[in-house]
C-alpha positions in Angstrom: 125.3 202.0 121.5 121.9 203.4 120.4 118.8 203.1 122.6 115.8 201.7 120.8 112.3 201.8 122.1 110.0 199.1 120.6 106.3 199.6 121.3 104.0 196.7 122.2 100.2 196.8 121.8 97.8 194.0 122.1 97.3 192.5 118.6 100.8 193.2 117.4 102.6 191.0 114.9 104.9 189.0 117.2 107.6 188.1 114.7 107.8 191.6 113.3 108.6 192.8 116.8 110.9 190.0 117.9 112.9 189.7 114.7 113.9 193.3 114.6 114.6 193.4 118.4 116.7 190.3 118.2 118.9 191.6 115.4 119.4 194.9 117.2 120.4 193.2 120.5 122.7 190.9 118.7 124.3 194.0 117.1 124.9 195.5 120.5 122.1 198.0 120.7 120.1 198.7 123.9 116.4 197.8 123.2 113.6 198.4 125.6 110.2 196.9 124.8 107.6 199.2 126.0 103.9 198.4 126.5 101.3 201.0 125.7 98.4 198.9 127.2 99.0 199.6 130.9 100.1 196.0 131.4 103.5 194.5 130.8 101.9 191.3 129.4 100.8 191.9 125.8 99.0 189.3 123.6 99.9 189.4 120.0 97.7 188.9 117.0 98.5 185.1 117.0 97.7 184.8 120.8 101.5 184.7 121.8 101.9 186.4 125.2 104.9 188.7 125.2 106.5 190.5 128.3 107.4 194.2 128.0 110.3 195.5 129.8 108.4 198.7 130.8 105.1 200.4 130.7 104.8 203.6 128.5 104.3 205.7 131.7 107.7 204.5 133.1 110.0 205.6 130.3 111.5 208.9 129.2 111.4 208.6 125.4 113.5 211.7 125.0 116.6 209.7 125.6 115.8 207.2 122.8 117.6 207.1 119.4 115.0 205.0 117.7 111.2 204.6 118.0 110.0 201.3 116.5 106.4 200.3 115.7 105.7 196.7 114.8 102.6 196.0 112.6 99.8 193.6 113.1 96.1 194.0 113.7 94.6 195.3 115.9 98.0 196.2 117.2 98.6 198.9 114.6 95.2 200.4 115.5 96.0 200.4 119.1 99.3 202.1 118.6 97.6 204.7 116.4 95.2 205.5 119.1 97.6 206.1 121.9 98.0 209.9 122.3 101.3 209.8 124.3 102.9 207.7 121.6 101.5 209.9 118.8 103.1 213.0 120.6 106.4 211.2 121.1 106.6 210.3 117.4 105.8 213.8 116.3 108.5 215.2 118.6 111.0 212.6 117.5 110.4 213.4 113.9 110.8 217.2 114.7 114.2 216.3 116.4 115.1 214.2 113.3 115.4 211.0 115.5 115.1 207.7 113.7 111.6 206.3 113.5 110.9 202.8 112.1 107.6 201.0 111.3 106.7 197.7 109.6 103.7 196.2 107.9 100.5 198.1 108.7 102.3 200.4 111.3 103.6 202.9 108.6 100.0 204.0 108.5 100.4 205.4 112.0 103.2 207.6 110.7 101.1 208.6 107.7 98.2 209.8 109.8 100.7 212.0 111.9 102.1 213.6 108.8 105.6 212.0 109.4 105.7 210.5 106.0 105.0 213.7 104.0 107.4 213.9 101.1 109.2 210.7 102.0 109.3 207.4 100.2 107.7 204.7 102.2 106.4 201.2 102.1 103.7 199.2 104.0 101.7 196.1 103.9 99.5 196.0 100.8 96.2 197.7 101.4 97.5 200.4 103.6 99.1 202.6 100.8 96.2 205.2 101.0 97.0 205.7 104.6 100.6 206.8 104.0 99.5 210.5 103.8 101.9 212.6 101.7 104.3 209.7 101.0 105.7 208.4 97.8 104.7 204.7 98.0 107.2 202.0 96.9 106.8 198.3 96.9 110.4 197.9 98.3 110.7 195.5 101.1 112.6 198.1 103.3 113.1 201.7 102.6 114.9 204.5 104.5 114.2 208.1 103.6 115.8 210.6 106.0 115.1 209.6 109.5 112.3 207.2 108.7 112.6 203.4 107.9 109.6 201.4 106.8 109.2 197.8 105.8 106.4 196.0 103.9 105.7 193.2 106.3 106.8 190.1 108.2 108.9 188.6 105.4 111.1 191.8 105.7 111.6 191.9 109.5 115.1 190.6 109.4 116.0 193.0 106.7 114.5 195.9 108.7 116.5 194.9 111.8 119.7 194.8 109.6 118.9 198.1 107.9 118.4 199.8 111.3 121.6 198.2 112.6 123.5 199.4 109.6 122.2 203.0 110.1 123.0 202.9 113.9 126.5 201.4 113.4 127.8 200.7 110.0 127.5 198.3 107.0 130.4 196.1 108.1 128.9 195.4 111.6 125.5 194.7 110.1 127.1 192.3 107.6 128.8 190.5 110.5 125.4 190.0 112.3 123.7 189.0 109.0 126.5 186.3 108.6 126.2 185.2 112.2 122.5 184.5 111.9 123.1 182.6 108.6 120.8 185.0 106.6 121.5 185.0 102.9 118.4 186.7 101.5 118.9 190.4 100.6 122.0 192.6 100.6 122.2 195.2 103.2 
C-alpha cells in the first residue's frame, strides 16, 4: 500500500481533489489530506468546506510515496506560495518519488523546475508556466516520476493512472469497472 499526501489550500478545485482521493482509497491506498492553510477546514473555489486529516506542520512527508496537488484558483496560487510544500516537492523530485498535479497546479511544478525536460499537460492558459516542459494536450500524462492532468474532466483518469502506477493495470481496471467508468482506457 502506497502513502499519498494530497494537499489542500483555500480555493482548491474540490472535485479534482476528491475524485483522485476517492479512486486511490477505493484502490486500497493510504491517503492523507493535508491542509497548508494552518486550519483543517479548507474552503474550496466553489465554497464547499472540506476537512483535512492533518495540518502541514503535523506530517512527515518523507514517508510519502506520492505528493498530489489539486488545481483551482486561488488554490494553486496558495499551494505555490507555501515554502514548506515547495521544498518537499523539490526533495521528492530529487528522490524520484511520484508527484502529481492537475489543472492549474502543474504550474507550481513548472516554477520549481520539476517539469524540466518532461512531457506535461495543464489547464489551457497555464502552458507558459510549465517551465522547461514539453506541453501536450493529453488529458493525463506520466513522464518519469511526474503525472499531470489537464483539468476536472480528467480527475478520474488521473486517479486511475496513479492507481495503475502504484499497483498494476489489472487492479486499476477492476476499480474502473467497479465505479462504472467507461470513458478512457487506462
